N, C-alpha and C positions, 0 to 999 in steps of 0.2 A: 654255647649260649645262643648263637645265631640259629642253630637247628631247633632249639627249644622255642624261640620266638616264632619261627616259621610254623611250627606245629600248633602253637597257641593261636596264631592268625588263622590257620586253616580250620581249626575247631570252632573258632568264633564265627567265621563266615558260614560254616556248615550249620551251626545252631541257629544263627540269625536267619538263614535261608529257610531252614526247615520249619521255623515258627510261622512263616508267611503262608504255608500250605494249609488250607482249611480242610478239616474232616467234616463232611456234610452227609446228612441223612434226609431222605425225601419225605415230603407230605404226599400221601396217596390220593389219586384222583379216580376218575371213572374206570370201571372194570371193562376191558375190551373183550366182549363175548362174541367173536366173529366166527363164521364158517361159510363154506360154499352153500350149504343147505340154507343158512340164514339169508344169504344173498337172494336165493330163489324166492323165499317167502317175502323178502323186502320188495322185490320187483312186483310180485303178485299184489302186495298191499298197495303199492303206488298206483297200480291199475284200478284197484277197487276205490281208491280215493276219487277218481274221476266221477264215479257214480255217486259217491257220498257228497261231493261238492254241490251236486244238483239239488240235494235236500236242504242245503244250508243257504239261506238268504240273509239272515242276520244273526246276531249273537244269541237271541232267544231260541233259535232252532237247535243250538248245541244241547240245550237241556232236554230236548225231545229224542236225542239219539239213544240207542240201546247201549248197554255197557260195552259190548264188543265194538260197536261203531265208535263210541267215544275213545276207546283204547286205540283203535286204528287212527282216529283223527289226531290224538295227542302224540302218539309215538311215531307215526309214519307220515301222515298227510301234512302235519304242521312242522315237519322236519325241514330245516333250511339246507341240509346237505343234498348235493346233486347226485351223489353216489352212495351206495351202502358202505363203501370202504373209506369215505372221506373222513379225514381227521378234523377238519374245520369246515363249518357251514358257509353258506353264501353271504351271510351278514358281515358287516365290517369288523375287522380285527387288526391286530398289530401288523398283519401281513398286507394291509392296504398300502402301507408305505415301507414295510420292512422286508427282510429276506436275506439274500446273499447272492454272490455271483457264481461261485463254483464250489464243488466238493472234490476231495481226493482221498485216497486211502492207501495205506502201505501194501494192502493186498485185497483181492476180492475173489470169491469162489467163481469158477467159470460157469457161464450160463448152461442150463441143462433143459432140454425139451421146451425151449422157448421161455423159460423162467430165468430172469436175470437176478444177480445178487450184488450189483455194483454199488458204489458209494452213494450215487444219486438217489438210490432207494430210501436212504435214511432221512431224506428231506423232500420227498415228493408228496407229503401230506396224505399218504394212503396207508391204511392198515393191511393192505393186501401184499405189499412188497417189503423186503428187508435187505439191509446190507449184511452180508455174511463174509467174514474174513476168509482168505484163501490159502492158508499155510497148513502144513501137517500139524496135528495136535489141536489144542484148544484155542490157539490164536493169542496166547499170552505175548504181550509186547506189540501186537498189531494195533493200528490206530486209524482214525478217520479225522480229516481236517476240513473245517469250514472256513471259507475265504470271504471276507467282507470288504466292500469298498468303504472308503473313509467316511462317507456321508450316511452310511447305514444307520437307521435308528438304533438307539442303545437298547441293550438287553437287560432285563431285570429278572427274568425267569427262564429256566431251561427245563423242558418237559421231555422225559425219556420214556419210550414204550419199549420195554426190554423183551428180548427174545423174538421169535417168529410167530406173531399173534394171528395169522390168517386162519388158524384153526387150533383147537385144543391139542390135537395130535401133533401138528407141526411145532407147537410151542414146547411140548414135552420131549419130542424126539431130538430137537436141536438144543445145543448148549445156550445158556444165557449169561449175561455179565453179572458178576458179583461186585467187583470194584473197578471203577473207571478213574484214571488219573487225567485230570483236565489241565491243559496248558493254555495260557494266553500269550500270544506272540512268542511262542517257543519256550516260555518260562513256566515252570510248574506253578499251578494256581490253586487247585483244590483236589481233594480225594473224594469221589462220589461213591457212597456205599448204597448199592441198589438191592432192593428186595426181590425175592424170587416169586414174582407175581405178574399177572397180566393187567394189573391196574396201571394207569398213568403215574409217573413218579416225578414230582415237581420239586425243583431246587431254586431257591430265591437268592438273588445277589444284589449288591449295590450296583448301580448302572455300569454296564460294560460297553465300552465304545467311546466315541469322541463327543465331548461336550463342546461348548463354544459354537453353537449352531447358528448364531445370528449372522456371522460373516460366511456366506456360502462359498465364495471363491477361496477363502483361506481354508475352509473345511475340506473341500474336495482336493486340495493340494497336499493334504496329509497322506502318509503311507497307508496302504491296505493293512488290515489286521486279521489275525487268525485265531481260531479256537480249535485245539486238538483234543481228542478223547482217546486215551490209550487203555487197552484191556490189560488189567493187572491180575484179575482172579475171576473164575467163572463158576457157575452152577452147571454141573455136567448133564448133558442130554441123555435121554434113555437109549437113543439109537446112534446119534452122530456126535462127533467131537466138534463139528462146525459151530462156531459161536455167532449168534444173530442179534442184530438190533433193528427193530422195525422202524423206529422213528426217533430222531432227536430234533425237536423244534423249539420255538422261542415265543416269548411275550416280552413286552417292554414299553418304552416311552418314545416321545418325539414323533408320534404319528398323528394323534388327534389334537 
């Protein structure tokens, strides 16, 4: 009888725990169409913008631009990003007051010919770099951990750029994540089903982090918190088993 009760208790705990793990699917955002050749064209365009600015003294001058000039103005000259590879522009965003302190990973591929694949690449807000796990095979079970101070603004959205998007070839050659298991403070929190695409993948949540922000001294005395992302399943690369994630970044509240 005691053994039966123990079994029932274990099953009850398992069912209760499993029900708290959300199965989540993304809303798709911008398509990341990047390449080294595109960077060259972008830099040339920025240089041409200097000449274009001389033709524009007020808003009415925009109507006088040729179709090619207006395209250059709208797509490059008017771009708030400081670099071709920037994920976020220079304008104000959640990152005005948000962020994190450190990242760590269970493994990372060794640097090769000056190119790094460390965990920090997954949150440098650049499409040019990526975290690549560093074990044999497809990296199933490998993970990356984001470490947040207690006062960090709360997160309501996680945006994932899957695979190695610095070029179409790099994206196809390397493996991409199909399923990520997300942990909050070490506890399983959600299963994120990723699409095999170079588009941004947005996941929305109820606020993650510490509330009660009116008492700052009490807030900063709370423990640090973490979010882990564990690779559970992948889309296999055409050439390499190595699994890459270009970026996992955030949006949220408590900033403005």
